[in-house]
Backbone as numpy.savetxt, mean C-alpha at the origin, in Angstrom:
# Nx Ny Nz CAx CAy CAz Cx Cy Cz
-10.60 -34.98 31.26 -10.86 -33.97 31.59 -10.29 -32.77 31.22
-9.18 -32.77 31.76 -8.54 -31.53 32.40 -7.70 -31.17 30.66
-7.50 -32.28 29.78 -7.10 -31.96 28.32 -7.49 -31.90 27.58
-8.86 -31.98 27.72 -9.57 -31.07 26.97 -9.94 -29.89 27.37
-10.07 -29.14 28.74 -10.38 -28.72 28.81 -8.63 -27.73 28.60
-7.93 -27.84 28.97 -6.66 -27.56 28.26 -6.36 -26.75 27.15
-7.16 -27.83 25.84 -6.94 -27.85 24.39 -8.25 -26.57 24.56
-8.73 -26.66 25.02 -9.88 -25.72 24.84 -10.20 -24.33 24.80
-8.42 -24.25 26.21 -8.36 -22.89 26.32 -7.21 -22.41 25.36
-6.99 -23.54 24.72 -5.55 -23.37 23.82 -6.32 -22.47 22.59
-7.50 -23.48 22.26 -7.79 -23.17 20.71 -8.51 -21.43 21.10
-9.00 -21.98 21.85 -9.55 -19.81 22.06 -8.88 -18.77 22.37
-7.35 -19.22 22.97 -6.45 -18.09 22.42 -6.07 -17.64 21.76
-5.18 -19.11 20.90 -5.37 -18.70 19.66 -6.28 -17.94 18.83
-7.59 -18.71 18.69 -8.54 -18.13 17.73 -8.81 -16.16 18.12
-8.30 -16.16 19.51 -8.87 -14.79 20.15 -7.28 -13.85 18.83
-6.05 -14.43 19.06 -4.64 -13.78 18.82 -5.01 -13.53 16.57
-5.57 -14.89 16.72 -5.69 -14.98 14.61 -6.83 -13.43 14.89
-8.10 -13.75 15.76 -8.39 -12.68 15.36 -8.03 -10.84 15.39
-7.21 -11.31 16.55 -6.51 -9.65 16.85 -5.64 -9.14 15.38
-4.81 -10.58 15.57 -3.81 -10.09 14.03 -4.64 -9.95 12.66
-5.80 -10.29 12.80 -6.66 -10.26 11.51 -7.11 -8.41 11.59
-7.25 -8.48 13.08 -8.02 -7.10 13.46 -6.75 -5.93 12.52
-5.50 -5.77 13.00 -3.80 -4.82 12.62 -3.95 -5.62 11.46
-4.21 -5.97 10.51 -4.51 -6.23 9.05 -5.03 -5.62 8.60
-6.12 -6.01 9.04 -7.48 -5.04 8.54 -7.30 -3.61 8.15
-6.56 -2.99 9.67 -5.70 -1.69 9.76 -5.34 -1.16 8.94
-4.60 -2.08 9.24 -2.71 -2.14 8.04 -3.04 -1.54 7.41
-3.81 -2.37 6.36 -4.52 -2.67 4.26 -5.20 -0.95 4.31
-6.61 -1.05 5.27 -7.08 0.59 5.26 -5.82 1.75 5.26
-5.01 1.79 6.00 -3.78 2.71 5.79 -3.54 3.00 4.83
-2.84 1.35 3.58 -2.08 1.35 2.71 -3.36 2.14 1.68
-3.68 1.43 1.70 -4.79 2.13 0.71 -5.19 2.98 0.55
-5.73 3.72 1.86 -5.98 5.33 2.52 -4.68 6.40 1.60
-3.46 5.59 1.56 -2.32 6.17 1.68 -2.13 6.43 0.10
-1.69 5.05 -0.28 -1.15 4.83 -1.78 -1.63 4.39 -2.52
-3.23 4.17 -2.55 -3.96 3.48 -3.29 -4.29 4.57 -4.72
-4.22 5.64 -4.08 -5.05 7.31 -5.81 -3.29 6.80 -6.19
-2.41 6.52 -5.31 -0.64 6.81 -6.06 -0.97 6.26 -6.67
-1.06 4.50 -6.53 -0.96 3.03 -7.53 -1.74 3.73 -8.72
-3.17 4.76 -8.91 -3.33 4.97 -10.06 -2.84 6.05 -11.07
-2.08 6.53 -10.23 -1.11 7.48 -10.60 0.10 6.47 -11.64
0.50 5.37 -10.73 1.59 4.78 -11.40 1.05 4.07 -12.56
0.40 3.41 -12.43 -0.30 2.53 -13.16 -1.12 3.07 -14.51
-1.40 4.72 -14.84 -1.98 5.15 -16.22 -0.76 5.21 -16.68
0.41 5.19 -17.34 1.32 4.81 -17.62 1.34 3.72 -18.19
0.77 2.69 -17.48 1.19 1.75 -18.11 -0.02 1.33 -18.42
-1.17 1.74 -18.18 -2.57 1.87 -19.49 -2.70 2.05 -20.53
-1.57 3.75 -20.28 -1.24 4.04 -22.20 -0.86 3.02 -23.17
-0.36 1.68 -22.23 0.73 1.32 -22.98 -0.24 0.35 -23.36
-1.68 -0.36 -22.94 -1.84 -1.00 -24.28 -3.14 -0.65 -24.83
-3.49 -1.68 -25.71 -4.06 -1.17 -26.83 -5.27 -0.95 -26.55
-6.36 0.73 -26.69 -8.01 0.66 -26.17 -8.63 -0.20 -25.87
-8.86 -1.60 -27.29 -9.81 -1.82 -26.69 -10.06 -2.90 -25.87
-8.15 -3.14 -24.90 -7.99 -4.29 -24.26 -7.84 -3.77 -22.36
-8.15 -1.83 -22.19 -7.52 -1.57 -21.20 -8.18 -1.20 -20.04
-9.34 -1.63 -20.25 -10.27 -1.63 -19.31 -10.31 -3.26 -18.98
-10.49 -4.00 -19.23 -9.94 -5.61 -18.38 -8.63 -5.06 -17.53
-8.17 -4.54 -18.84 -6.26 -4.82 -18.39 -6.17 -3.86 -17.27
-7.76 -2.80 -16.91 -6.87 -2.35 -15.40 -7.85 -2.42 -14.70
-8.94 -3.28 -14.88 -9.62 -4.41 -13.98 -8.50 -5.38 -13.30
-7.62 -5.78 -14.27 -6.57 -7.22 -14.01 -5.78 -6.40 -13.12
-5.11 -5.00 -13.24 -4.12 -3.54 -12.36 -4.77 -3.97 -10.59
-5.96 -3.96 -10.87 -7.13 -3.60 -9.49 -6.94 -4.23 -9.28
-6.74 -5.46 -9.56 -7.71 -6.94 -8.64 -5.72 -7.60 -8.17
-4.71 -7.36 -9.02 -3.79 -7.54 -7.93 -3.49 -6.48 -7.50
-4.00 -5.28 -6.70 -3.53 -4.68 -5.64 -3.60 -5.42 -4.86
-4.64 -6.17 -4.23 -5.21 -6.99 -3.06 -3.91 -7.69 -2.39
-3.56 -8.52 -3.98 -2.33 -9.14 -3.33 -1.08 -8.12 -2.39
-1.29 -7.47 -2.95 0.06 -6.49 -3.15 -0.03 -5.67 -1.52
-1.49 -5.05 -1.47 -1.79 -4.50 -0.11 -1.47 -5.84 0.98
-2.22 -6.61 0.71 -1.65 -7.62 1.61 0.05 -7.79 2.32
0.76 -8.41 1.31 2.13 -7.96 1.46 2.72 -6.95 2.27
2.17 -6.03 1.55 3.04 -4.92 1.90 2.09 -4.58 2.80
1.05 -5.08 3.54 0.60 -4.99 5.47 1.78 -5.92 5.83
2.63 -6.61 5.65 3.13 -7.36 6.20 4.28 -6.43 6.80
4.62 -6.00 5.74 5.63 -5.18 6.21 5.61 -4.34 7.16
4.24 -3.63 6.88 4.24 -2.48 7.72 4.13 -2.73 9.49
3.58 -3.87 9.26 3.09 -5.22 10.65 5.02 -5.60 11.10
5.64 -5.40 10.69 6.85 -6.18 11.28 7.66 -5.02 11.50
6.96 -3.09 10.94 7.87 -2.24 11.41 6.98 -0.98 12.03
5.34 -1.67 12.87 4.81 -0.51 13.34 3.79 -1.46 14.37
3.58 -1.43 15.59 2.59 -1.85 16.45 1.17 -1.73 15.60
0.83 -2.23 16.62 -1.25 -1.58 16.07 -1.66 -0.48 16.53
-1.11 -0.31 17.46 -1.35 0.91 18.39 -0.89 2.20 17.26
0.65 2.08 16.37 0.86 3.02 16.18 -0.02 2.60 14.81
-0.51 1.80 14.13 -1.91 1.75 12.69 -2.67 2.88 13.33
-3.33 2.19 14.22 -4.15 3.09 15.19 -3.40 5.06 14.65
-2.84 5.22 15.11 -2.71 6.76 15.83 -2.59 7.22 14.16
-1.36 6.27 13.26 -1.40 7.40 12.31 -2.90 6.83 11.60
-4.21 6.23 12.09 -4.89 6.20 11.36 -5.95 7.91 11.44
-5.60 7.56 12.60 -6.43 8.20 13.47 -5.74 10.18 12.23
-4.66 10.07 12.69 -4.13 11.21 12.06 -4.57 11.78 10.28
-4.57 10.61 9.84 -5.42 10.68 8.41 -6.97 11.72 8.30
-7.84 10.61 9.64 -9.36 10.94 9.45 -9.35 12.50 10.26
-8.22 13.02 10.09 -8.28 14.42 10.50 -7.96 15.61 9.44
-8.78 16.79 9.17 -8.73 17.31 7.83 -7.32 17.86 7.39
-6.49 18.13 8.11 -4.91 18.02 7.37 -4.31 16.58 6.78
-4.80 15.76 7.44 -4.65 14.61 6.76 -5.41 13.81 6.10
-6.56 13.53 6.21 -7.62 14.18 4.33 -6.75 14.42 3.26
-6.80 16.01 3.82 -6.34 16.89 2.79 -5.11 16.27 2.15
-4.04 15.23 3.02 -2.65 15.14 2.56 -3.40 13.41 1.63
-3.71 12.90 1.92 -4.35 11.59 1.07 -5.25 12.54 -0.12
-5.90 13.48 -0.48 -5.71 14.20 -1.80 -4.97 14.62 -2.37
-4.64 15.01 -1.58 -3.41 15.64 -2.90 -2.01 15.22 -2.98
-1.65 13.25 -2.42 -0.75 12.58 -2.86 -0.86 12.04 -4.18
-2.72 11.76 -4.54 -1.57 12.00 -6.10 -1.49 13.04 -6.71
-1.99 13.25 -6.88 -1.11 15.01 -7.78 0.54 15.18 -6.91
0.77 15.32 -6.36 2.47 15.61 -5.41 3.03 13.97 -6.13
2.24 12.65 -6.34 3.15 11.58 -6.85 3.15 12.27 -8.85
2.13 12.73 -9.17 2.09 12.36 -10.66 3.53 13.46 -11.13
3.51 14.90 -10.44 4.02 15.85 -9.72 5.88 14.99 -10.00
6.13 14.74 -8.54 6.99 14.04 -8.12 7.95 12.94 -9.71
6.93 12.22 -9.92 7.33 10.75 -11.47 8.20 11.99 -12.40
7.05 12.74 -12.84 7.51 13.73 -13.58 8.96 13.95 -13.08
9.31 14.51 -12.06 10.16 15.92 -11.70 11.56 14.68 -11.72
11.21 13.16 -10.57 12.34 12.31 -11.55 13.28 12.37 -12.55
12.02 11.93 -13.24 12.23 11.65 -14.84 12.94 12.77 -15.87
12.98 14.04 -14.88 13.10 15.17 -16.01 15.09 14.98 -15.01
15.01 14.59 -14.33 16.44 14.71 -13.22 17.32 13.74 -13.41
16.47 12.88 -14.07 16.97 11.33 -14.54 17.46 11.87 -15.79
17.39 12.48 -16.86 17.00 13.01 -17.92 18.56 13.76 -17.83
18.29 14.14 -17.04 19.71 15.54 -16.60 21.06 14.30 -16.70
20.61 12.79 -15.51 22.07 12.45 -15.21 22.99 11.36 -16.33
21.76 11.28 -17.48 22.52 10.82 -18.95 23.62 11.23 -19.43
24.31 12.43 -18.75 24.99 12.98 -19.76 26.50 12.84 -18.20
25.59 12.71 -17.33 27.08 12.83 -16.19 27.36 11.43 -16.17
26.54 10.24 -16.33 26.47 9.14 -15.93 27.82 8.48 -17.71
27.00 9.34 -18.18 27.44 9.32 -19.61 29.58 9.18 -19.38
29.98 10.19 -19.09 31.21 10.97 -18.99 31.89 9.65 -18.05
31.17 8.73 -17.00 31.96 8.51 -16.21 32.45 6.98 -16.45
31.01 6.59 -17.68 30.98 4.94 -18.27 32.39 4.81 -19.20
33.19 5.96 -20.23 34.27 5.58 -20.59 35.42 5.07 -20.01
């Protein structure tokens, strides 16, 4: 009888732990979607334009579907580096007016940053060429 009770307690504690981890992961994915979801759209746009127009909608759907796995993998990285309390506090910030403004402006900042990075990369080519000889 003691054995059955011990196993029961073990299973309940495991269930509680897995629920906690699941909650942590859910909140972490919420954070990633909030801060990176729109940026992925900006990054994916040039890829979508490379696909023939008649296939773009299907391609965009598959790209979006593939982000679920990416979010889960990114959540693992976040969860190694932040506690659940950290994630709660970060989410709390992003639900403030300034946090919401930041989320709303991130896609444009990402787009402009990518353009700036590409221009900078072009300027580096002559410098690299000088040292490659």
